[in-house]
N, C-alpha and C positions, 0 to 999 in steps of 0.2 A: 636161251632164255626168252629171246624175242618171239620165237615161234610159240613157246608156252603161253606167253602173255596174249598173243593174238588168239590162241585157242581158247583161253579163258574169257577173252572179250566177246567171243561168239556165243558163249553160254548164256542162258537166261540169268536175270538178276538174282533170283533166289539161290541158284546154284553157286554164283560168285560169292554171295554173302556167306553161304554155308561153308564154302571152301576157305574164305577169309577167317571165319570163326575157328575152323579146324587148325589152320596155320597158327593163329594167335594162341590157341589152346596148347599146341605142341611147344611153342616157344616159351609160354608161361611155365609149362611143366618142366622144361629143361632148366630154366632159371630157378625154379623152386627146388629141384633136385640138387642143383649146385649149392644153393643156400643151405639146404638141410645137411648135406654132406660136410660142409665146413663149419656148421654150427657147433658141433662138439669140440672142434679144435679151438674156436674162438671163445667158448665158454670155459674151457678147461685151462686156458692160458692166462695167468695173471703175473705180470712182470713187476708191478709195484712202482713203476717209474713214470706213471702218467703225470704230465705237467699241465697245469692250467695256463690260461692266458697271462696271468700275473707272474708266472715263472716259478711258483711254489708248487709243492706236491698237492694233489687234490686230496680231499678229505678221506676218500676211500684208500688212496695210496698211502697217506700218512698213517692211517689206522693199521694197514697191513704191515708197513715197515717198522713201526715203532713198537718194540717189545712183543712181537708175535712169537709165542713159545710153541706154536703148533696146536693141533686139535681144532675142533669146531668152535667157532665164536659167533655170537650174534652182535652186530654193531648197529646201533640205532642212532640216527641223527635227526635233529629237528629242522623244520623248514621255516620256522618263524624267525624273524630277525629283530626282535624287540630290543 
């Protein structure tokens, strides 16, 4: 590794920057592929046991666990707290 870094240090600045951009792109692509491959698992898994800081079920979890008879449902919640 030390020899590689010395080799890169001898290169011109524009070559080092291009190489750094390539390495950053490869690492970003690896993270992106990992994120995409686990996205389906995370979106497809609903346990209904999410707990908020107050210790009660969250609004979404309560809607899922209370009287869910199956099928598709649309649940709408308001964000105003009047």
